[in-house]
N, C-alpha and C positions, 0 to 999 in steps of 0.2 A: 754283870757279875765281874768284879775286879779280880776274882781268882782264875778267870779264863786266861789262857795264853794270849799274848798281844795279837797274834795272827787270827785267832778265833774271834776276839773282840772286833777286829776290823771286818771280818767276814760277816759277823752278826749285824754290825752297823750298816754295812752295804746292803744286806738282805732287807733290813728294816726300811732303809731309804728307798729301795726298789719297790717294796710293798706299798709304801706311802705314795710313791709316784704313780703306781698302777691304780690305786684307789682314787687319786686326784684326777687322773686321765679318765677313769670310768665316769666319775661324777660330771666332769666337763662334757664328755661325749653324750651322756644321758640328757643333760640340760640342752645341749645343742640339738639332739634328736627331737626333743619335745618342742623346741622353738621352731625348728624347720617344719615339723609336721602340723603345727598350729598356725603357721604363717607369721610367727613371731620374729623371724629373721628376715630383714630386708636386704636383698642382695645389693652390694655396692658394685654394680656393673660398670665397666669401662672397656674401651677398645684396647686390648692387651696383646703383647707379643708372647706367644706360647713358648718360644725359645727362652725368653727371659724368665718366665714362670718356672720352667723346667730347670734352668740354671740356678735359680734361687733355691729350689727344692733340693738339688744335688749338693749345693753348698751347705745347706742345713744338715744334710746327712753325711758330710764328708768322712766323719769317723766311722759311721756304720758301714759305708760303702768301701772303705779303704781295703778290706780283705777280699773284695770282689773286682772283677773286670767290668767296668761300666762303659757301655757303648751308646753314644748319643747320635741319633741320625735324624736331624731336623733340617730340611732344606732352607736356605737363606731367604728365599722369596716367599715364604709362607705368609698368607694374609693375616691381618689382625683378627682376633676373636673377641666378641663382646662377652665378658664374664666377670665374676667377682674374683680378682686375682688371689686374694688371701685364701678363700675357700677352695679354689681349684688347686692352688699350691698344696693345701692341706691334703687333698685327695691324692695327689702325686706323691707326696711324702709318705703317706700311709702305704700306698702300693709298692713304692721302692723299698721301704723298711721291711715290709712283709717278704718281698722277694729276697732281701738279704738275710732275713731271719730264718727262712725255711729252705735255704740252699747252703751248701757247704762252701767254705772258703775257696776262692779261686774260680767260683762259678761266674758265668757271664750273665749280666743283666743288661738288657737292651731297652732303650726308650726311643720311640720314633713318633713322628707326627706327620700328617698329610691332610690336605684339604681336598675333599671329593664329595660329589653329590650334595653340595651346599651344606656340608658338615665338616667340622674339624675332628679328625680322628687322632687320638693319642693312645699309643700302644706300649705297654710295659710287659716284657716277657723275660723268662729266665730259662736255664737249661737244667733245672733241678728235678726233683722227683715228680713234679706235676700235682694236679688236683685229684681228690678222691673221685673216682668214677661215679657219675650220677648225682653228684652234689654241687655241680658247677653253679646252679641257680640258687640253691639253699644257702650257699656261703654268704649271701647278701641279707639273709634274715637276721634279725637281732638275736644275739647270744649263740649263734651257730658257729661251730669251729670245725675245721677239717680234722680227719683222723690223725694226720701227722702232727697235729698241734697239741696232743694230749700232754706232752711233757714241756710245753712252752707256757709261760705266764700270760694271762690275759683272759678276757671273757668273750671275745668274738664280736664286739660291737663296732670295730673299725670299719669293716666293709659295709655294714648297714648304714653307717653315717656317710660313707663315700657315696652310696646309692642315693641317699636323701639329698645330698648336696648337688649331685649331678641332675637328679630329677627336678630339683628346684630351678635348675637352669634350662628345663625342658629338654634335657639330654638323656642319654642312655649309657649304661655301663654293664658289661657282661664279662664272664670268665669262661675260658676253655683251655683244654690241653693242647699243647703244640703237637705237631705230627710226630716228631722224633722223640723229644722229651721236654719236660718243663711246662710251666703255666704261662698263660697269656691273658692279660686284662686289657680290655679295650674301652676307652671313653669316647663317646661321640657327642659333640656339642653343636647346636645350630650355628651356622657360620654367619648368616645375615650379610648385609652389604655395609662394609666399613665406609665412614665418611672420607671425603677427599682431604688431603693434608690441610688445605686452607679452612675447611669446616671445623677442624680440631682446635683452631686458634681462638 
């Protein structure tokens, strides 16, 4: 409507653009879920540095994370992990963006990784309001959203897709509340035995 003030026109255009992006994301996620569940996605696994995957995810979200304090705690001697780097990066991006979305500006978001019990554990936690009590498992169901998400755009498919990706890697993902405050999401991937450097040539 050309009779709308310019500010209102701009706000309306942004709202329409956001709605279109959300619809596009939903369709993409639904298609990916279907492919993963029917075996239509072949994982492109390779021996990868988790530090590099995390770094790429953080770079992708640099604007989103700019209002938060990001703490990365990854030891330099972490072994390589056999995984599909694009899909694992997608999971990390989703978890980090959720942490930023549901915590206030200035909140601390921590991402850490460790190798233990033949598993690669990647942990993302924040010091925000935490998860709805009793819904920590249901959050990974399709179309389920937390109580604090009622005023946030989206349909709750992101965590279900994260779970599908991690399970396609024969891994596990789970959520819990931190002892003091905030939410913690843990990814565990099979570690395996990385080839020696000369075997990679």
